[in-house]
C-alpha positions as CSV (number, residue, x, y, z in Angstrom):
1,Q,19.7,-61.2,39.0
2,V,16.7,-58.9,39.3
3,Q,13.3,-60.3,38.6
4,L,10.3,-58.2,37.7
5,V,6.8,-59.6,38.2
6,E,3.8,-57.9,36.5
7,P,0.3,-59.3,37.4
8,G,-2.7,-57.6,36.2
9,G,-3.5,-56.4,32.7
10,G,-6.7,-57.5,31.0
11,L,-9.6,-56.4,28.9
12,V,-11.2,-53.0,29.5
13,Q,-13.7,-50.9,27.7
14,P,-12.8,-47.7,26.0
15,G,-12.9,-44.8,28.6
16,G,-12.2,-47.4,31.5
17,S,-9.3,-47.5,33.9
18,L,-6.8,-50.1,34.7
19,R,-3.9,-50.3,37.2
20,L,-0.7,-52.2,36.4
21,S,1.8,-53.2,39.0
22,C,5.3,-54.5,38.9
23,A,7.1,-56.1,41.9
24,A,10.9,-56.2,41.8
25,T,13.4,-58.5,43.8
26,G,16.5,-57.1,45.2
27,S,17.5,-54.7,48.1
28,L,18.5,-51.6,45.9
29,F,15.0,-50.9,44.2
30,R,14.9,-47.4,45.7
31,L,18.0,-46.4,43.8
32,Y,17.0,-47.3,40.3
33,A,14.7,-45.6,37.8
34,M,11.6,-47.6,36.9
35,G,9.7,-47.4,33.7
36,W,6.8,-48.8,31.8
37,Y,7.1,-49.5,28.0
38,R,4.5,-51.0,25.6
39,Q,4.5,-52.9,22.4
40,A,1.6,-53.1,20.1
41,P,1.4,-55.7,17.2
42,G,3.7,-54.7,14.3
43,K,5.1,-51.8,16.2
44,Q,8.4,-51.1,18.0
45,R,8.5,-51.0,21.9
46,E,8.0,-47.5,23.2
47,L,8.5,-45.8,26.5
48,V,5.2,-45.0,28.3
49,A,6.4,-43.5,31.5
50,V,9.5,-43.4,33.8
51,I,10.0,-42.5,37.5
52,T,13.4,-41.9,38.8
53,S,14.8,-42.5,42.3
54,T,14.0,-38.9,43.2
55,L,10.4,-39.3,42.0
56,N,10.9,-37.3,38.9
57,T,8.5,-38.5,36.1
58,N,8.2,-38.3,32.4
59,Y,5.6,-39.6,30.0
60,A,5.1,-40.1,26.5
61,D,3.1,-37.4,24.8
62,S,0.2,-39.9,24.0
63,V,-0.5,-40.7,27.6
64,K,0.2,-37.4,29.4
65,G,-2.9,-36.5,31.5
66,R,-4.3,-40.0,31.4
67,F,-1.6,-42.3,32.9
68,T,0.3,-41.8,36.1
69,I,3.4,-43.7,37.2
70,S,4.2,-44.1,40.9
71,R,6.3,-46.3,43.2
72,D,6.3,-47.8,46.7
73,N,9.9,-48.4,47.7
74,A,8.7,-50.2,50.8
75,K,7.2,-52.7,48.5
76,N,9.6,-52.7,45.8
77,T,6.7,-52.0,43.4
78,V,6.1,-49.6,40.7
79,Y,2.5,-48.9,39.4
80,L,0.9,-47.5,36.2
81,Q,-2.6,-46.0,36.7
82,M,-4.2,-45.8,33.3
83,N,-7.4,-43.8,32.9
84,S,-9.5,-42.7,29.9
85,L,-8.1,-45.7,28.1
86,K,-8.4,-45.8,24.2
87,P,-8.2,-48.6,21.8
88,E,-4.8,-47.4,20.6
89,D,-3.5,-48.1,24.2
90,T,-3.9,-51.9,23.3
91,A,-0.4,-53.5,23.7
92,V,1.8,-55.7,25.7
93,Y,3.0,-53.6,28.8
94,Y,6.5,-54.2,30.2
95,C,8.1,-53.1,33.4
96,N,11.7,-52.0,33.3
97,Q,14.3,-51.4,35.9
98,A,17.4,-49.2,35.5
99,F,16.9,-49.2,31.7
100,K,18.4,-52.9,31.9
101,Y,16.0,-55.5,33.4
102,W,12.6,-56.4,31.9
103,G,9.5,-58.0,33.2
104,Q,7.7,-60.6,31.2
105,G,5.0,-58.4,30.0
106,T,1.3,-58.2,30.5
107,Q,-1.5,-57.8,27.8
108,V,-3.7,-54.8,28.0
109,T,-6.6,-54.9,25.5
110,V,-8.9,-51.8,25.2
111,S,-12.2,-52.8,23.3
112,S,-15.8,-52.8,23.5
């Protein structure tokens, strides 16, 4: 059973930056696509960014040019660098592995 642990998150002012990380257990991390999703109150969970095992990336239109997903296979960790944050980025952010396993989620609040 894969476990995904997401420390980080928090409160940041509009225009600020935050980096999320997600550490995975297991020895096959490098083989799987990793993604970040988010769910705002009253809304469905949506894909934010995904990075494949071959380092191809894809982003939601709403975060293109502001967010960057990356991975460190030696540390079994995926990151989400979030810049120029907006209040509408406020949500619980979830890490995902292989479109199957989920982290517990971490709250990101963008507010002045």
